[in-house]
KELUM-631656 format. One line per 8 residues: their letters; for each residue x, y, z of C-alpha. Coordinates in steps of 0.02 Angstrom, whole numbers. Layout:
N
a = X:Y:Z; ...
//
This chain:
755
madlapgy = -351:9:1155; -525:67:1164; -633:200:1079; -613:293:1239; -457:404:1274; -364:371:1438; -452:459:1572; -587:532:1464
prnilded = -768:460:1496; -843:485:1315; -785:493:1127; -788:667:1078; -794:625:886; -963:532:919; -1035:691:979; -1004:786:804
kqgvlgrp = -1016:956:886; -892:1043:770; -961:954:612; -811:937:511; -755:750:527; -816:645:398; -868:796:281; -800:803:110
lprvdgpl = -694:952:143; -555:1008:13; -380:958:43; -298:1086:154; -133:1057:55; -220:1087:-108; -179:1263:-138; 14:1219:-101
kvsgqaqy = 12:1085:-236; -88:1170:-367; 24:1331:-359; 183:1223:-362; 240:1274:-181; 225:1099:-112; 409:1043:-100; 451:858:-148
ayeyaghg = 617:776:-107; 723:828:-260; 663:1003:-250; 734:1047:-80; 888:1178:-92; 961:1316:1; 1090:1195:94; 1245:1240:-6
kvaygviv = 1309:1194:-180; 1225:1031:-226; 1316:896:-315; 1215:767:-409; 1229:576:-412; 1184:445:-546; 1173:259:-507; 1256:141:-625
gatiangr = 1166:-37:-627; 1238:-217:-668; 1210:-276:-845; 1198:-458:-783; 1081:-535:-664; 1191:-670:-586; 1383:-671:-564; 1528:-560:-491
iaaidasa = 1619:-404:-531; 1797:-441:-603; 1847:-263:-621; 1786:-82:-646; 1872:39:-754; 1819:212:-694; 1959:316:-763; 1863:386:-915
aqrvpgvl = 1724:445:-807; 1848:523:-688; 1932:628:-817; 1758:706:-862; 1767:888:-810; 1644:909:-652; 1653:739:-594; 1683:739:-414
lvmthlta = 1659:553:-359; 1647:374:-429; 1595:265:-293; 1607:73:-310; 1612:-78:-194; 1808:-47:-190; 1802:131:-130; 1624:143:-40
prqadyvt = 1642:175:144; 1606:30:268; 1423:-8:294; 1335:-126:421; 1292:-299:352; 1141:-334:256; 1003:-401:376; 893:-549:286
fdelpspf = 715:-588:338; 782:-735:450; 894:-611:553; 751:-483:583; 741:-437:764; 552:-434:759; 428:-477:602; 387:-290:586
asysvarp = 571:-223:574; 600:-267:385; 597:-83:337; 695:-15:492; 853:-120:472; 1023:-102:386; 1009:-92:198; 1190:-71:123
flfddkvr = 1231:-46:-62; 1402:-67:-155; 1459:-182:-24; 1531:-328:-106; 1573:-394:-294; 1426:-505:-309; 1282:-472:-436; 1116:-542:-383
yygepval = 994:-467:-505; 996:-365:-678; 1020:-164:-627; 1082:-193:-453; 1195:-36:-410; 1380:-60:-447; 1429:123:-446; 1371:300:-396
vvaetfet = 1447:441:-512; 1437:620:-430; 1463:774:-520; 1432:963:-521; 1277:939:-627; 1159:806:-664; 1204:799:-841; 1385:780:-817
ardaatll = 1348:639:-690; 1233:549:-812; 1365:564:-956; 1508:502:-855; 1406:361:-797; 1396:289:-973; 1586:288:-980; 1611:167:-839
kvryieea = 1672:-2:-896; 1633:-151:-786; 1698:-330:-822; 1596:-482:-748; 1639:-659:-716; 1551:-814:-668; 1413:-762:-763; 1271:-894:-751
spasrvks = 1099:-909:-833; 966:-828:-717; 808:-910:-673; 684:-772:-694; 511:-844:-702; 409:-942:-575; 352:-1084:-701; 542:-1116:-751
vvaqayap = 584:-1170:-579; 404:-1222:-507; 474:-1397:-464; 591:-1305:-335; 449:-1230:-243; 458:-1244:-59; 362:-1194:96; 430:-1040:188
ktvrgfie = 434:-1063:382; 318:-913:392; 233:-774:292; 293:-594:345; 324:-669:519; 151:-651:579; 42:-748:441; 39:-945:435
tettkgdf = 118:-1025:287; -31:-1157:281; -197:-1170:365; -304:-1340:381; -477:-1376:442; -566:-1536:428; -524:-1661:288; -511:-1565:115
aaafeaap = -472:-1704:4; -607:-1814:59; -734:-1682:49; -678:-1616:-117; -681:-1792:-187; -857:-1818:-131; -924:-1652:-175; -1066:-1651:-314
vkidatye = -998:-1487:-395; -807:-1464:-415; -703:-1317:-484; -515:-1350:-513; -438:-1204:-595; -260:-1129:-606; -242:-943:-631; -91:-851:-662
tpfqhhqa = -39:-662:-618; 106:-560:-692; 252:-461:-617; 184:-288:-579; 272:-125:-537; 203:19:-435; 236:172:-542; 221:318:-419
ielhasma = 217:487:-522; 357:556:-417; 512:447:-445; 622:396:-286; 742:542:-250; 846:604:-104; 957:746:-57; 1078:712:91
vwngdavt = 1157:861:196; 1283:831:321; 1304:952:468; 1464:898:568; 1419:718:623; 1234:724:582; 1141:699:427; 976:767:360
vyvstqlp = 897:667:215; 764:743:107; 687:582:30; 520:525:-42; 471:386:77; 321:320:156; 393:278:320; 511:426:396
idcrdtia = 550:332:561; 599:169:473; 694:265:356; 789:364:480; 821:195:569; 885:112:410; 1011:252:369; 1073:258:541
atlqipkd = 1093:61:552; 1178:62:378; 1298:209:410; 1322:139:592; 1286:303:679; 1163:343:811; 973:371:762; 982:542:838
kvrvvckf = 1112:594:717; 984:553:570; 837:668:516; 718:621:375; 612:753:299; 469:709:172; 337:838:184; 255:789:23
vgggfggk = 267:619:-67; 209:593:-245; 132:423:-225; 207:264:-154; 89:115:-157; 214:20:-57; 356:60:-170; 429:184:-41
lateadav = 413:79:106; 584:25:92; 743:151:93; 815:128:-74; 986:162:-141; 957:348:-184; 949:385:5; 1091:278:64
lsalaare = 1215:322:-77; 1167:512:-67; 1211:506:122; 1371:402:88; 1431:524:-46; 1385:678:37; 1487:631:188; 1630:591:79
lgrpvkta = 1624:756:-26; 1566:868:130; 1427:938:22; 1241:904:-13; 1213:758:-138; 1052:737:-238; 1015:572:-315; 853:520:-411
ltrpqtfv = 810:357:-494; 754:354:-674; 592:272:-722; 686:105:-788; 788:113:-631; 635:100:-520; 594:-64:-602; 755:-148:-529
nvahrtes = 791:-37:-377; 630:-39:-307; 525:-183:-250; 382:-261:-365; 236:-379:-351; 276:-567:-373; 223:-661:-519; 108:-801:-464
iqrvrlga = 21:-968:-510; -121:-1008:-405; -227:-1167:-395; -404:-1148:-333; -516:-1302:-283; -695:-1284:-229; -814:-1420:-195; -998:-1380:-166
ardgrlla = -1159:-1448:-145; -1290:-1436:-283; -1369:-1296:-182; -1197:-1192:-198; -1154:-1221:-7; -965:-1255:3; -909:-1412:66; -719:-1396:26
lahesigh = -611:-1255:-15; -419:-1248:-61; -312:-1107:-125; -127:-1139:-165; -2:-1007:-225; 171:-1005:-292; 258:-842:-288; 443:-792:-303
tsvfdeft = 576:-718:-188; 754:-669:-223; 902:-779:-213; 977:-670:-77; 823:-643:37; 652:-701:71; 488:-609:49; 325:-700:39
eqivdstr = 165:-613:-19; 15:-666:87; -82:-717:-84; -201:-836:-1; -238:-748:157; -394:-662:110; -472:-834:56; -458:-885:244
hlyaadnr = -578:-737:291; -719:-736:163; -817:-893:156; -887:-1035:259; -825:-1224:223; -801:-1352:348; -659:-1434:259; -520:-1317:190
wtahrlvr = -332:-1295:149; -233:-1152:101; -47:-1142:65; 90:-1026:19; 244:-1091:-88; 404:-987:-147; 530:-1005:-285; 686:-920:-296
lhlpqpgd = 737:-800:-442; 870:-699:-498; 770:-548:-490; 764:-395:-371; 676:-438:-210; 485:-433:-225; 393:-328:-90; 231:-238:-47
mrapgeai = 133:-169:-176; -41:-94:-146; -156:-219:-60; -9:-354:-49; -99:-525:-51; -273:-472:-77; -235:-388:-247; -187:-547:-341
gmlafeaa = -256:-673:-225; -433:-615:-256; -397:-608:-453; -397:-797:-430; -508:-841:-296; -650:-725:-342; -647:-782:-515; -660:-968:-456
mdelayat = -816:-913:-359; -885:-849:-520; -852:-1016:-604; -936:-1099:-460; -1092:-992:-478; -1113:-1048:-657; -1081:-1228:-619; -1216:-1233:-482
gldpielr = -1330:-1113:-587; -1337:-981:-448; -1326:-795:-467; -1152:-750:-411; -1219:-638:-271; -1337:-791:-206; -1189:-896:-205; -1084:-790:-85
vrneppvh = -1234:-751:22; -1268:-942:48; -1082:-956:103; -1083:-803:216; -994:-857:393; -1060:-806:557; -888:-798:634; -713:-806:557
pengkpfs = -718:-973:457; -560:-1038:519; -527:-975:688; -697:-942:747; -664:-769:802; -805:-640:805; -808:-500:674; -783:-326:743
trkllecy = -912:-268:606; -949:-356:438; -1072:-269:316; -1026:-376:176; -1205:-429:129; -1262:-263:142; -1129:-219:10; -1195:-337:-100
hegarrfg = -1371:-301:-91; -1342:-104:-99; -1222:-131:-240; -1345:-243:-336; -1484:-111:-312; -1379:30:-365; -1302:-59:-520; -1456:-131:-585
werrppqp = -1389:-304:-563; -1555:-383:-609; -1524:-349:-786; -1371:-460:-795; -1395:-596:-924; -1386:-765:-841; -1313:-849:-989; -1143:-783:-1060
gtlrdgrw = -1136:-705:-1239; -1317:-671:-1252; -1328:-482:-1227; -1268:-374:-1374; -1259:-185:-1413; -1211:-168:-1594; -1033:-246:-1623; -1020:-253:-1425
lvgygmaa = -1042:-401:-1322; -1104:-345:-1149; -1070:-430:-992; -1094:-407:-807; -972:-467:-664; -946:-450:-480; -833:-492:-340; -819:-476:-154
airsnfma = -698:-356:-73; -601:-377:86; -439:-297:158; -368:-324:330; -383:-190:460; -216:-150:542; -160:-51:695; 12:14:739
pshgramm = 84:114:883; 90:300:854; 109:454:944; 45:637:924; 68:799:997; -46:943:1011; 9:1124:1042; -116:1273:1086
aadgrltv = -42:1433:1051; -87:1600:1156; -189:1649:1001; -307:1500:1006; -218:1414:857; -182:1232:871; -40:1136:785; -38:955:788
qtamtdig = 110:849:754; 157:665:703; 289:590:597; 163:525:468; 174:556:286; 47:617:148; 81:508:-6; -71:598:-94
tgtytila = -207:512:17; -255:667:103; -163:638:274; -148:839:293; -324:853:284; -400:717:395; -278:747:535; -338:929:535
qiaaeamg = -517:864:532; -479:751:676; -401:887:773; -533:1016:744; -670:904:796; -579:843:951; -542:1027:1004; -696:1107:944
lpmdrvvv = -611:1229:825; -637:1289:644; -529:1207:525; -439:1364:482; -361:1370:662; -278:1198:643; -108:1177:568; -41:994:543
eigdsnlp = 149:956:536; 207:789:475; 339:716:369; 490:740:483; 571:601:579; 596:727:730; 411:737:756; 325:612:873
pspgsggs = 347:444:796; 211:372:686; 208:214:583; 200:309:419; 88:260:273; 68:90:223; -44:-58:239; -198:50:262
wgagssgs = -141:77:442; -90:261:426; -245:362:452; -314:255:599; -149:242:682; -84:416:665; -256:488:673; -283:406:844
gvyyacia = -118:460:914; -163:649:875; -348:615:941; -275:556:1111; -151:712:1107; -292:829:1088; -396:734:1225; -241:752:1334
lrgrmakl = -234:941:1300; -417:963:1334; -379:872:1509; -238:994:1534; -350:1142:1504; -477:1078:1611; -359:1067:1761; -305:1248:1732
aglndpaq = -491:1299:1738; -501:1216:1912; -599:1066:1853; -571:882:1912; -674:812:1772; -600:844:1599; -767:811:1523; -839:962:1613
ieiadgiv = -749:1074:1490; -835:1100:1329; -763:1185:1168; -856:1222:1007; -825:1338:864; -675:1409:968; -778:1445:1120; -731:1371:1292
sfgshtla = -866:1336:1416; -847:1285:1596; -962:1304:1745; -1028:1475:1721; -893:1544:1624; -889:1558:1429; -727:1612:1343; -656:1622:1171
idefmtkf = -515:1512:1149; -390:1648:1136; -457:1731:1294; -450:1572:1381; -268:1541:1337; -216:1716:1384; -302:1703:1554; -236:1527:1591
apgglead = -85:1478:1487; -14:1633:1403; 141:1547:1363; 40:1404:1259; -5:1242:1313; 46:1066:1244; 4:878:1266; 71:712:1200
geikpgke = -36:567:1158; 4:383:1114; -97:239:1042; -53:54:1053; -143:-91:981; -259:-165:1112; -329:-342:1144; -470:-297:1018
meeysqna = -342:-331:876; -320:-509:938; -500:-543:998; -584:-496:841; -571:-536:652; -558:-349:584; -568:-313:405; -641:-180:287
ygacfvev = -764:-257:165; -849:-215:-8; -924:-276:-169; -869:-224:-339; -994:-223:-496; -939:-205:-670; -1012:-191:-846; -894:-216:-999
gvdidsge = -918:-222:-1177; -807:-348:-1280; -778:-311:-1469; -847:-451:-1578; -714:-425:-1712; -561:-380:-1612; -582:-452:-1438; -558:-270:-1366
trlrrmlg = -627:-256:-1194; -697:-90:-1137; -753:-39:-978; -934:33:-978; -971:50:-795; -898:3:-631; -960:27:-446; -893:-5:-283
vfaagril = -992:-21:-118; -885:-33:35; -905:-32:226; -751:28:310; -791:100:486; -805:293:511; -755:389:353; -651:525:391
nartarsq = -663:624:247; -794:575:121; -708:664:-33; -532:586:3; -603:422:38; -700:413:-113; -543:463:-204; -448:319:-140
aiggliwg = -590:203:-183; -598:257:-358; -413:244:-376; -418:69:-305; -554:16:-427; -451:83:-577; -297:-7:-516; -408:-167:-514
lgsalhee = -463:-126:-697; -280:-112:-739; -235:-273:-657; -371:-355:-753; -339:-292:-927; -171:-194:-937; -25:-213:-810; 103:-347:-838
tlvderyg = 294:-331:-836; 386:-440:-959; 553:-527:-931; 685:-572:-1044; 727:-743:-987; 897:-733:-1054; 961:-597:-955; 833:-577:-803
lflnndla = 799:-411:-866; 623:-317:-852; 587:-262:-1033; 441:-136:-1034; 528:-29:-900; 432:137:-932; 272:210:-950; 266:204:-1144
ayhvpaha = 268:9:-1126; 208:-26:-952; 20:-1:-977; -94:69:-854; -277:134:-865; -297:304:-951; -443:423:-925; -529:348:-1085
daveveai = -511:166:-1006; -597:228:-837; -764:287:-884; -907:301:-757; -815:228:-606; -903:267:-435; -887:216:-257; -988:240:-108
flpelddk = -973:198:84; -1099:118:186; -1127:206:355; -1023:106:498; -938:127:653; -814:2:717; -779:25:903; -653:-120:902
snplkskg = -538:-48:766; -471:115:852; -536:259:945; -589:350:777; -692:187:741; -623:189:560; -538:60:459; -409:69:322
igelgicg = -476:117:148; -320:160:56; -305:-24:-32; -480:-95:-14; -546:-31:-191; -416:-142:-279; -468:-295:-187; -579:-406:-298
agaavana = -609:-267:-421; -495:-346:-563; -590:-513:-543; -757:-424:-566; -690:-362:-728; -637:-533:-776; -811:-608:-731; -898:-481:-830
iynasgvr = -787:-523:-982; -839:-713:-966; -1019:-653:-952; -998:-556:-1108; -901:-682:-1205; -910:-848:-1138; -724:-852:-1133; -640:-885:-957
vrsypvtl = -463:-818:-960; -364:-877:-817; -202:-790:-851; -191:-612:-820; -203:-484:-888; -351:-527:-1002; -290:-457:-1169; -387:-474:-1335
dklimdpn = -272:-604:-1407; -316:-724:-1264; -499:-693:-1306; -498:-705:-1493; -384:-859:-1491; -503:-953:-1392; -620:-1076:-1472; -771:-1016:-1370
fpn = -751:-846:-1428; -909:-796:-1531; -877:-785:-1722
//
């Protein structure tokens, strides 16, 4: 992989002749969404009379099913099917992490449901009721009687089984469980200044506005599943593997997805059970999860206990650094969130140790949630860095500047680009950081204690293989295709901008087709790899199309053909694009492109960076915390659309605000049950909580990342943002809360809270 397309001597995007890439253009799919014409998974129709499925979940967390009495449900008029483990068709065996064919196959292997009598977590599907209407299915589902045996008390909190923590063999199959450098223990013991702090982060859940939903339609021995998923190709592969049918007999359609945040990476019960039931009944079946069901039928973010130890010289230079985490996995599989991985990239220290540990809980399998690893790892580590700043008497920015590494601090690889210092300084200038009170609890605004806080931001940059297709019609209109998804991030728009810039066309002459597994394969949306990967595949397809046009024009060098504003120039000829096509390719022209990760991904340390700045007010009487201002300054390579990028960054900052102040899933430890399983009780920031939130991007191009020279930005905003809020609260009140979220009771009950 390089920034140049195969066989093409220059990067068209750098020339900016069309002037559309990077501009803050409105979303091309916006009119469809605001007019209600964008179809989401549960809204598809026109495939025959639809039946409706409702999932019934287990009411224990650890045991076995002894018997299921479905007679009352089956007698309800309109009920068509009650599927249980006793009646469900044969499915492929569940594939655990240890059995994966490759580390990156976790979302494309078999995922059966209703396949045995075991209950592994509260809410695990034990039945599917299908009826003529949703209401009938819902009511009949309440009549199902399930008797359980061998019930045992569930382990449902990390702290309850912390003594059983173990070291996984690997983290995700491609990240080291532990890393060491130098002699941490000796260096920490000898350090003049020490921080040794333990932080706790709670369970969290995704809360996409569109619930998980699917409609399965069979045509002979082939099935089409309209589903809300982030990964069309992986979803197709999972359904095919689970149902034990060829991949070419499965089609997944997901033109619009109403949010994902990692919660729609895996193929869930709604899709698999809809496909099974539709085949049994010979008619389409729709199934949607309720909001409470998403808390147990969709992955969540692990609870964590993290210990951070920092040893420094009196001038703030780090001598020793350690970050340990204990997260959880399920009793039936293994998932390790890379909680301490970001610590390995950030600061220089000659003596260091980082480690992941796991405990097994009788809860649903945890999984990826926006910025897995960094989102909660930095809540701890960047708060610890703030503690060190006060212990050394340094400004928090100056402390970080003094510990900026010239190369990756553990493996010595050069950085592809790293504008972290620039983010600090530009953010400080824009935010007015010089007004920060050096001593906590000394700045007042009436009844409000006012404080400033900041934190670094970092998010790994990933690249995955991706294909694209570019098709020029005889009238000069371009269609680009790839099996990518738009989960609200602006994929339709940025792919149109990339294609328009690459082909020298106005935006209104470009059509983008995504969200269909029958299109050229793409890795989908997740891990902030989507835009760079799928966009590069589309770019390569467009360059290949230019090459075909050049050959038709009799040119040996594809760079000798120029296209701008729909005008094709070659030699002494100038033709409108439709005239060119009529003359040389009246039947249309198409070309495919493919991008693969290159050696640059291994040879360089690739991350996007930023700095978050926060001002809060803490009520002197109640301990209530209110955000007053929030700013994120980021460096993430070429920005493909300034408007959608800003939207993503602001959304991430607000998510970080929620992690600091609001988000927490509570567990009834008697039953292993998530308690606050709806949006009334699971708190996320509202508009009134998120005042004056702004994000800017510094100019940057990274020619080691991908041909677009961009980096992922979908998760960068959350990284470090929550710690900046917590650090501001300390600056305001003098109270250091190490158990997130920072709620008012934790502040006012602390003896250091001002009276």
